[in-house]
C-alpha positions in Angstrom: -14.0 50.9 70.3 -14.7 47.9 68.0 -16.9 45.1 69.2 -16.4 41.5 67.8 -16.4 39.4 68.2 -9.2 -3.5 78.9 -5.6 -4.3 80.7 -6.4 -5.7 83.9 -4.4 -3.5 86.3 -5.4 -1.0 89.0 -5.8 2.4 87.7 -6.0 5.2 90.0 -6.3 8.8 88.6 -6.6 11.9 90.5 -10.0 13.2 89.9 -10.5 16.4 87.9 -8.7 18.0 85.0 -5.9 15.4 84.8 -8.5 13.1 83.0 -9.1 15.2 79.6 -7.6 18.5 78.5 -10.7 20.8 78.7 -11.3 22.6 75.4 -13.1 25.5 76.7 -11.0 28.4 77.6 -13.2 29.3 80.4 -12.7 25.7 81.7 -8.9 26.3 81.5 -9.0 29.8 83.4 -11.5 28.2 86.0 -8.7 25.4 86.7 -5.8 28.0 86.7 -7.7 30.2 89.2 -8.4 27.2 91.2 -4.8 26.2 91.3 -3.8 29.9 92.1 -2.0 30.4 88.9 -4.0 33.5 88.2 -6.1 35.9 90.1 -9.8 36.2 90.2 -9.4 39.5 88.5 -7.3 38.1 85.8 -9.7 35.3 85.2 -12.6 37.7 84.9 -10.8 39.9 82.3 -9.4 36.9 80.4 -12.8 35.4 79.8 -14.3 38.8 78.7 -11.5 39.1 76.4 -12.1 35.5 75.0 -15.7 36.8 73.7 -14.9 40.4 72.9 -11.2 40.8 71.9 -9.3 37.5 71.7 -6.2 39.1 70.6 -5.7 40.8 74.1 -5.3 37.3 75.6 -1.9 36.2 76.9 -0.2 34.0 74.4 -0.7 30.9 76.5 -4.5 31.0 76.1 -5.0 32.2 72.5 -5.1 28.5 71.3 -8.1 27.8 73.6 -9.8 31.0 72.3 -10.3 29.4 68.8 -13.4 27.8 70.4 -16.1 30.4 70.7 -18.0 30.6 74.1 -21.1 28.5 73.8 -23.0 31.5 75.7 -21.7 34.5 77.3 -24.5 35.4 79.5 -23.0 34.6 82.7 -19.5 36.1 81.7 -21.1 39.4 81.0 -23.1 39.1 84.3 -20.0 38.3 86.4 -18.2 41.2 84.7 -20.9 43.7 85.5 -21.0 42.3 89.3 -17.3 42.5 89.7 -16.2 45.3 87.4 -14.7 47.0 90.4 -12.2 44.3 91.0 -10.5 44.7 87.5 -7.6 47.0 86.8 -8.4 50.5 85.5 -7.4 49.5 82.0 -9.7 46.4 81.9 -12.6 48.3 83.4 -12.2 51.0 80.7 -12.4 48.3 78.0 -15.3 46.3 79.4 -17.7 49.2 80.5 -18.9 49.3 76.8 -20.1 45.6 76.9 -23.1 46.6 79.3 -24.4 49.2 76.7 -26.7 48.0 73.8 -24.7 48.3 70.4 -25.3 51.7 68.9 -27.1 52.5 65.7 -23.8 53.7 64.1 -22.5 50.2 64.6 -25.7 48.4 63.5 -27.7 50.9 61.4 -30.2 48.4 59.9 -33.1 46.8 61.5 -35.9 44.5 60.7 -39.3 43.4 62.6 -39.8 39.7 62.6 -42.9 38.4 60.6 -45.0 37.9 64.0 -43.5 41.1 65.5 -42.2 39.7 68.4 -38.5 40.9 67.7 -36.6 43.6 66.2 -33.4 42.4 64.5 -30.5 45.0 64.3 -27.8 44.2 61.8 -25.4 45.7 59.3 -24.5 44.8 55.7 -21.0 46.3 55.8 -17.7 45.7 57.5 -16.7 43.1 60.1 -19.9 42.8 61.6 -21.9 42.3 58.5 -24.4 39.5 58.1 -24.5 37.2 54.8 -25.6 39.5 51.9 -27.6 37.1 49.9 -30.9 38.5 48.8 -32.5 36.1 46.3 -36.1 37.5 46.6 -34.6 41.0 45.8 -36.3 42.9 48.6 -33.2 44.6 50.0 -33.3 42.6 53.2 -30.9 39.9 53.4 -32.2 36.4 53.4 -30.2 35.6 56.7 -32.1 38.4 58.3 -35.5 37.2 57.0 -34.7 33.7 58.3 -33.4 35.0 61.5 -36.8 36.7 62.1 -38.7 33.5 61.3 -36.5 31.4 63.6 -36.7 33.5 66.5 -40.6 33.8 66.1 -40.7 30.0 65.9 -38.8 29.7 69.3 -41.0 32.3 71.0 -44.3 30.5 70.1 -42.7 26.9 70.9 -41.2 28.0 74.2 -44.3 30.2 75.6 -47.4 28.8 73.6 -46.4 25.1 73.2 -44.5 24.5 76.3 -46.3 26.9 78.6 -43.6 29.2 80.0 -44.4 32.8 81.1 -44.2 35.6 78.5 -41.1 37.7 79.4 -41.4 41.3 80.5 -40.8 44.1 78.1 -38.4 47.0 78.3 -40.6 49.8 76.8 -44.5 49.0 76.7 -44.5 51.4 73.6 -42.0 49.3 71.7 -42.5 45.8 73.2 -40.4 43.9 70.7 -37.4 41.9 72.1 -34.2 43.3 70.5 -31.8 41.1 68.8 -28.3 42.5 68.0 -26.1 40.7 65.4 -22.5 41.3 65.2 -19.2 39.4 65.1 -18.6 37.7 68.4 -16.5 35.0 69.6 -19.6 33.3 71.0 -22.9 31.9 69.7 -24.5 34.6 71.8 -25.6 36.0 75.1 -28.5 37.7 76.7 -28.2 40.8 78.7 -30.4 42.4 81.5 -31.4 45.9 81.2 -29.0 48.0 83.3 -31.4 49.1 85.9 -31.9 45.4 87.2 -29.7 43.9 89.9 -29.1 40.3 91.2 -32.2 39.0 92.9 -34.7 41.0 90.9 -37.8 39.4 89.3 -39.4 40.5 85.9 -36.2 41.3 84.4 -36.4 42.7 80.9 -33.6 41.7 78.6 -32.1 41.7 75.1 -30.2 39.4 73.0 -26.7 39.7 71.1 -25.5 36.9 68.8 -23.0 36.2 66.2 -23.4 37.5 62.8 -22.9 34.4 60.8 -21.6 31.5 62.8 -18.6 30.9 60.5 -15.2 29.4 61.6 -14.0 26.1 62.5 -14.5 26.5 66.2 -18.3 26.4 66.1 -19.7 22.9 66.6 -22.7 23.8 64.4 -22.7 26.3 61.5 -24.9 28.4 59.4 -28.8 28.4 60.0 -28.6 25.3 62.2 -26.3 27.2 64.6 -28.7 30.2 64.4 -31.6 27.9 65.3 -30.2 26.5 68.4 -28.7 30.0 69.6 -32.1 31.4 69.1 -33.9 28.8 71.0 -30.9 29.1 73.7 -31.3 32.8 74.2 -34.8 33.1 73.9 -35.2 30.7 76.9 -32.6 33.1 78.9 -35.1 35.8 78.2 -37.9 33.8 79.6 -35.7 32.9 82.6 -34.8 36.4 83.5 -38.6 37.1 83.5 -38.7 34.6 86.4 -35.7 35.8 88.3 -32.0 37.0 87.9 -29.8 34.9 90.2 -26.3 34.6 89.5 -25.6 31.8 91.8 -28.0 29.6 89.6 -26.4 30.5 86.2 -25.2 26.8 86.0 -29.0 26.1 85.9 -29.7 28.8 83.4 -27.4 27.6 81.0 -28.2 23.9 81.6 -31.8 24.4 81.0 -31.2 26.6 77.8 -29.1 23.8 76.2 -31.8 21.4 77.1 -34.4 23.9 75.4 -32.3 23.8 72.3 -33.1 20.0 71.8 -36.7 20.7 72.6 -37.1 23.3 69.8 -34.7 21.7 67.3 -34.4 18.0 68.1 -32.6 16.9 65.1 -29.8 19.5 65.1 -27.9 18.1 68.3 -25.4 20.9 68.6 -25.3 19.7 72.5 -23.5 16.6 71.6 -20.3 18.6 71.2 -20.6 19.7 75.1 -21.3 16.2 76.4 -17.8 15.3 77.0 -17.3 18.2 79.2 -19.8 16.5 81.7 -19.2 12.8 81.1 -15.2 13.2 81.6 -15.9 15.0 84.8 -18.4 13.1 87.1 -16.4 14.4 90.3 -17.6 17.8 89.5 -20.6 19.2 91.4 -23.9 19.5 89.4 -24.0 23.1 90.2 -20.6 23.8 88.4 -20.5 26.4 85.8 -17.0 26.9 84.4 -17.8 27.6 80.5 -18.1 24.0 79.6 -19.5 21.6 82.3 -22.8 23.2 82.7 -23.7 22.8 78.9 -23.1 19.2 79.1 -24.8 18.8 82.3 -28.1 19.6 80.2 -28.1 15.8 80.1 -29.5 16.0 83.8 -32.9 17.7 82.6 -32.9 15.4 79.7 -33.1 12.5 82.2 -35.7 14.2 84.2 -37.8 14.9 81.2 -37.6 11.2 80.0 -38.5 10.0 83.6 -41.3 12.5 84.5 -42.2 14.5 81.1 -40.7 17.5 80.0 -43.0 20.0 81.9 -41.0 19.0 85.1 -38.5 21.7 83.8 -41.3 24.3 83.7 -42.4 23.2 87.2 -38.8 23.9 88.5 -38.7 27.3 86.8 -42.0 28.1 88.3 -40.6 27.5 91.8 -37.1 29.4 90.9 -38.5 33.0 92.1 -39.1 31.6 95.7 -36.3 29.0 95.9 -32.7 28.5 94.6 -32.5 25.9 91.9 -31.7 22.8 94.2 -34.5 23.7 96.6 -37.0 24.2 93.6 -35.9 20.8 92.1 -36.4 19.1 95.6 -39.8 20.7 96.0 -41.0 19.3 92.5 -39.3 15.9 93.1 -41.5 15.5 96.2 -44.6 16.6 94.4 -43.6 13.7 91.7 -43.3 11.1 94.7 -39.4 11.1 94.6 -36.6 13.1 96.2 -33.3 14.6 95.1 -31.1 11.6 96.4 -33.1 9.0 94.4 -33.2 11.0 91.1 -29.5 11.7 91.5 -28.5 8.1 92.2 -30.7 7.1 89.3 -29.1 9.4 87.1 -25.7 7.9 87.8 -27.0 4.5 86.5 -28.3 6.0 83.3 -25.1 7.8 82.5 -23.4 4.5 82.6 -25.4 3.1 79.7 -24.1 5.4 77.0 -21.9 4.8 74.0 -21.1 1.3 73.3 -23.0 0.3 76.3 -26.2 2.3 75.4 -29.7 0.8 75.8 -31.8 3.2 73.9 -35.1 1.7 74.9 -34.5 1.7 78.7 -32.3 4.7 79.1 -31.3 7.7 76.8 -33.0 7.4 73.4 -29.8 9.0 71.9 -27.5 7.4 74.4 -25.5 5.7 71.6 -24.4 9.2 70.4 -23.3 10.2 74.0 -19.7 9.8 75.4 -19.2 7.0 77.9 -18.8 8.1 81.5 -15.3 8.4 83.2 -14.5 5.4 85.3 -11.7 6.3 87.8 -10.3 2.9 88.4 -10.5 -0.7 87.4 -9.7 -3.3 90.4 -9.3 -7.0 89.6 -9.5 -8.7 92.9 -9.3 -12.3 94.5 -10.2 -11.7 98.0 -12.2 -9.2 99.8 -11.2 -5.8 98.8 -12.0 -2.1 99.6 -12.1 1.1 97.6 -11.9 4.4 99.5 -12.3 8.0 98.4 -13.8 11.3 99.1 -16.4 13.5 97.2 -18.1 16.7 97.3 -21.8 17.4 96.8 -23.8 16.1 93.9 -20.9 14.1 92.4 -20.3 10.6 91.5 -17.4 8.4 91.5 -17.3 5.2 89.2 -15.2 2.2 89.8 -15.1 -1.2 87.9 -14.3 -4.4 90.2 -13.4 -7.4 88.4 -13.4 -10.7 90.5 -11.0 -13.2 89.5 -12.8 -16.2 91.2 -16.5 -17.2 91.0 -18.3 -16.4 94.0 -21.3 -14.9 95.8 -20.4 -11.3 96.7 -22.1 -8.3 98.6 -21.0 -4.7 99.4 -20.5 -3.2 102.8 -20.8 0.6 102.8 -19.2 3.1 105.3 -19.5 6.8 105.3 -18.6 9.7 107.5 -22.3 11.3 106.9 -24.4 8.5 105.7 -27.4 10.6 105.1 -25.4 12.3 102.2 -24.8 9.1 100.2 -26.1 6.6 97.8 -24.3 3.5 96.4 -25.4 2.0 92.9 -24.1 -1.2 91.5 -24.4 -2.4 87.9 -23.3 -6.1 87.3 -22.2 -7.3 84.1 -22.5 -11.1 83.6 -23.8 -13.5 81.0 -24.0 -10.8 78.4 -26.6 -8.8 80.5 -26.7 -6.0 83.0 -28.2 -5.8 86.5 -28.7 -2.7 88.5 -29.0 -2.0 92.2 -29.5 1.0 94.3 -28.3 0.7 98.0 -29.1 3.4 100.6 -26.7 3.8 103.5 -28.6 1.3 105.9 -29.2 -1.3 103.1 -27.5 -4.6 102.8 -25.7 -4.7 99.5 -26.2 -8.5 98.2 -25.3 -8.6 94.7 -25.4 -12.3 94.1 -23.3 -14.9 92.3 -20.7 -13.4 90.0 -18.5 -15.5 87.3 -14.9 -15.1 87.2 -13.9 -11.8 85.1 -17.6 -10.5 85.2 -17.6 -6.9 86.1 -19.1 -5.1 89.1 -19.4 -1.3 88.4 -20.0 0.7 91.6 -21.2 4.2 91.6 -20.6 6.4 94.8 -23.0 9.3 94.7 -22.9 12.3 97.3 -26.3 13.4 97.3 -26.0 16.5 99.6 -27.9 19.6 98.3 -26.3 22.4 100.3 -28.0 25.8 100.8 -25.2 28.0 99.4 -23.0 27.0 96.3 -21.7 29.0 93.4 -19.1 28.7 90.5 -16.5 27.8 93.0 -18.4 24.7 94.2 -15.5 22.6 93.5 -13.8 24.2 96.6 -16.6 22.6 98.9 -15.5 20.3 101.7 -15.4 16.6 100.5 -16.8 13.7 102.6 -15.2 10.3 102.9 -16.4 6.8 101.9 -15.3 3.2 101.9 -16.9 0.5 99.9 -16.0 -3.1 100.8 -16.8 -6.0 98.5 -16.7 -9.3 100.4 -17.6 -12.9 99.6 -20.7 -14.5 100.9 -24.6 -14.0 100.0 -24.9 -11.1 102.3 -28.6 -11.5 103.2 -29.8 -8.6 105.3 -32.6 -8.7 107.7 -34.7 -5.5 108.0 -37.0 -4.6 110.8 -39.7 -2.1 110.9 -38.2 1.0 112.3 -38.5 4.9 111.9 -34.8 6.0 111.9 -35.1 9.7 111.5 -37.3 12.5 110.7 -35.9 16.0 109.9 -35.9 19.0 110.2 -36.9 18.4 114.1 -38.1 20.7 115.4 -40.2 21.5 112.4 -40.5 25.4 112.3 -43.6 26.5 110.7 -43.0 29.2 107.9 -39.4 28.5 107.9 -39.6 24.8 106.8 -41.7 23.3 104.2 -40.4 19.6 103.6 -40.0 16.7 106.1 -37.2 14.3 105.3 -38.2 10.6 106.5 -35.7 7.5 106.8 -37.2 4.2 107.6 -37.0 0.5 107.1 -39.9 -1.9 106.6 -39.9 -5.7 106.9 -42.0 -6.3 103.9 -43.7 -4.3 101.0 -46.8 -2.3 101.8 -48.8 0.6 100.9 -47.9 3.3 103.4 -49.1 6.5 104.7 -47.3 9.3 106.7 -49.3 10.6 109.7 -49.1 13.2 112.2 -50.7 12.5 115.4 -51.7 14.7 118.4 -51.0 14.0 122.0 -54.3 12.0 122.1 -53.0 9.7 119.1 -55.5 11.3 116.8 -54.2 11.9 113.2 -54.2 15.8 112.5 -52.4 15.2 109.1 -51.9 12.5 106.5 -50.4 12.1 103.2 -50.0 8.9 101.2 -46.5 7.5 100.6 -47.5 5.1 97.9 -46.0 1.6 97.7 -42.8 1.0 99.7 -40.7 -2.1 99.2 -38.9 -4.1 101.8 -35.7 -2.2 102.8 -34.4 1.2 103.6 -36.3 4.2 102.3 -35.7 8.1 102.3 -38.8 10.0 101.5 -39.6 13.7 101.4 -43.2 15.1 102.1 -44.3 18.6 102.0 -46.2 20.2 104.9 -47.2 23.6 105.6 -48.0 23.0 109.3 -51.8 22.8 108.8 -54.0 20.0 109.8 -56.2 18.0 107.1 -59.1 20.5 107.9 -57.0 23.5 106.9 -56.4 24.7 110.5 -52.9 25.5 111.8 -51.7 22.9 114.1 -50.3 24.6 117.4 -46.9 24.3 118.8 -46.1 21.2 120.6 -44.8 17.7 120.7 -46.6 15.2 118.1 -46.0 11.8 116.9 -44.8 11.3 113.3 -46.0 7.9 112.2 -45.9 5.7 109.1 -48.7 3.1 108.7 -49.5 0.3 106.2 -50.4 -3.4 106.0 -48.8 -4.8 109.2 -46.9 -1.6 109.6 -47.0 1.1 112.4 -43.7 2.8 113.3 -43.5 6.3 115.0 -41.1 8.9 116.5 -41.6 12.1 118.1 -41.8 15.4 116.1 -41.6 19.0 117.6 -43.7 21.6 115.7 -42.8 25.3 116.5 -44.6 28.5 115.5 
């Protein structure tokens, strides 16, 4: 068997795929499956045929197949885990993709200069690599460049960035195998057959296109080879941490991010950004063959705010925690939390394209598309916008006051702890930004007529369970009112909530705090025993006037290292002129 590969009117759009026709076949299949036009088994088979045999696709999908898959790693893994769900004919076809290409198919091999890789290839037939051999050593120049490129990616990702060396499949032959043949994809990485979902220290090998020719590739030639090598090498490293298919969105997101770290000037990922910026209503955990690649901008955002080592810190937590929990733990260590990061991310994503501020936000933001704004609402009197959203999504609206006035926002949510509201005001040729927690007053000040108020409603919930069908998750409701008036808000020192409560030592590791303060202060979080004596403390740093949501990591031990016994304690926040507390149950 062969392998190869602005008019002022109210605009209300249904959110989702109506916005822009998705260019990825997998994205189209994802939507058709969601709309019950095809079964799961058909979706699974069609995305496999896209990569390995496009001529087997139904006619209605063949036009989409001209664009190769960015990466087929998750496609192959999904087929592996669900092969039993396919028809007998489809099972017979796809069984072969779990096997390494045979020496009969790729008879030639080449060791990379540093010895990290063995490149398998052929110089004849449909799978042949470019034949140029200008140095006359009987090894195609393309293969020699492939070895150099993969060696560079290995040393940059491991030696420069500090990721762990991946496991090897054979201690007597420790090289990572790279197979080059005609694919309808840039490439993919495959775990060795003995490994299953949830395993750690998974050895793997790489398969990539033989020449990156064709109009469907966003990047061609050696540049395409470079970003593919960086991408797939990072998959090899990731599998060394853990194989977890529900987090494949994060595998792809971070591999695209890695492309730009290794080869910053190529920017192949620009082609994927519309698949993220056109769909802010899709969860961050979505992987549909398109969205997850554009969502690499999330890690670019985090790297610019915290340094690129933050991605490595997340991966170091991945063996023990799913991706969302791993990120949350790292954010807490950085003095932040998921809600704050995601809300700030929503603001950054507005400042792209013609609105780009390459000093304050993305350095390449002028090359990024502009975020999809779902409605434009001119208004004269108090007005309201309502909607619903699932977890880790954002809804953007543009409100245009017709009269000069002071305005403020009033928020209403069915589950307040899951939401953040951001506002961007455009007036006098300048932008101002605001982030409002659910308990905050939303004063945005004086707005001239025909100025702009951009609201961003973000559902910041981080669920324990999610997968590629995350779009099916339950949506939550919100209403945002914009009313006239200065909207001054009086805050009182108050400890609103601490959770989980009870705190189960060993089962829980993060305490979430919600509180308001009357004035700015340097604050500490304390756990007090029944006598009012502190047994544990951690600095919260500077807190401003208003509402705060903070996370702290606690292992249930006192400052002296001894475990605290089960019982009722007082959780307190103290600072300059500040002392607020609430009860906390600790259970062992």
